[in-house]
Residue, then its C-alpha position, 0 to 999 in steps of 0.5 A: m691715186k693708188y696710194f689714196i685707198p690704203t691711206l684711208c684704210a690705215v686711218a680708219l684702222s687707227v681710229s677703230c683701234t683707238s676707239g676699241f682701246a678706250q672701250d677696253i679700259p675698265a672704269p675705276t670704281t667711284a668707291l675710290i672717292d671715300e671719306a678721306v677724299i671727301a674730307d680733303i675736298r671739304e678742307f679746301l672748300d672750308a676757307p674764307i675766300v670760298w664762303k665769303s665769295v659765295a655769301a657776297r654773290n648771294t646778296k646779289t642773286s638770291g632774289l633773281t627770278e627764273a626768267e632772269i637766271d635764264v637770260l644770264d645763262k643764255q648770255w654766258r653761252a653766247e659769250r663763249e663763242v665771241e671775244n667780248q665776254p663780260i660775264v665769263a671774265s667776271v667769274l674767271t678773274s675772281p679771287l675765288s677762281s684764282y684760288l680754285t685754279r691754284i688748288q687744282a694745279g697744286n694737286l698735280g692732276l688729281y682734280s680736272e675741274m672745279f667750280v663753286m655755285d651760289s644759292v641759286g646755282l649760278n657759278v661764283g668761281q671756277s678753274a675753267t670755263t663751264s659750258d653753262y652759267w646756271q647749274g640749278d637744274e642739274a643733279k650736282f646742285q639739286k642733290t646738294f644745296p637743298e639737301g643740307p650741309d652734309a650732302v654729297f653726290v658722286d656722279e657716274a664715272e665717264f671716260n675722257d677721250d682726250t686724256g684717256t682717263w676716267r673721271a667722276q664729279v664729286n658734288l657737295t654743299v658749301v657752308d659758311s663759317k657757322g655751317t649754314p648751307i650757302g651754295a654748292a661745289t663740284v669737283e671733278m676727280n681724275l679717277t685714273e690718277l686717284q686709283r694709281r695713287k691708292l695702289l701705290g699707297l700715296n696720299s690722295 
């Protein structure tokens, strides 16, 4: 028992130091997400697999009521806690999700998450399971798709304790081959990695 208290103190000190360290890491400015970075995102979003997937989904969801969307969102949240996941699986196994996952992996840590939404804000494809299915009540959707084809909304940077990196979400309107708005996309940037690349003069 004489070793118990010192051990607790050591753990407490370790947690305290870790928390302090996280708070001391300055947030890279979101100004790092410049026109060149946004152009790179637009380039991989401007692909047939993206706008064809969204357009196909819109034919099924554009007429949904708010109550119906709420039911789907609640089912998604419930499925995340169980083995049987029909809605989650249908999105994660889609060709669009495979495409987004390849894009994320191919950029070696620059993007930490990405997902694409339809015209009502429901997920169509994603690189990882999101906490909810419907994004229509959030700024990532409300400040993009309804605002037109060129809309871009960069959210505030947040520190990720698990990876020790700063991240910021870049949100854009998704357009079809004619430039017509059909949905929205969120790409979470690893700001820490983006800053490193820019300091070294590497292409983002």
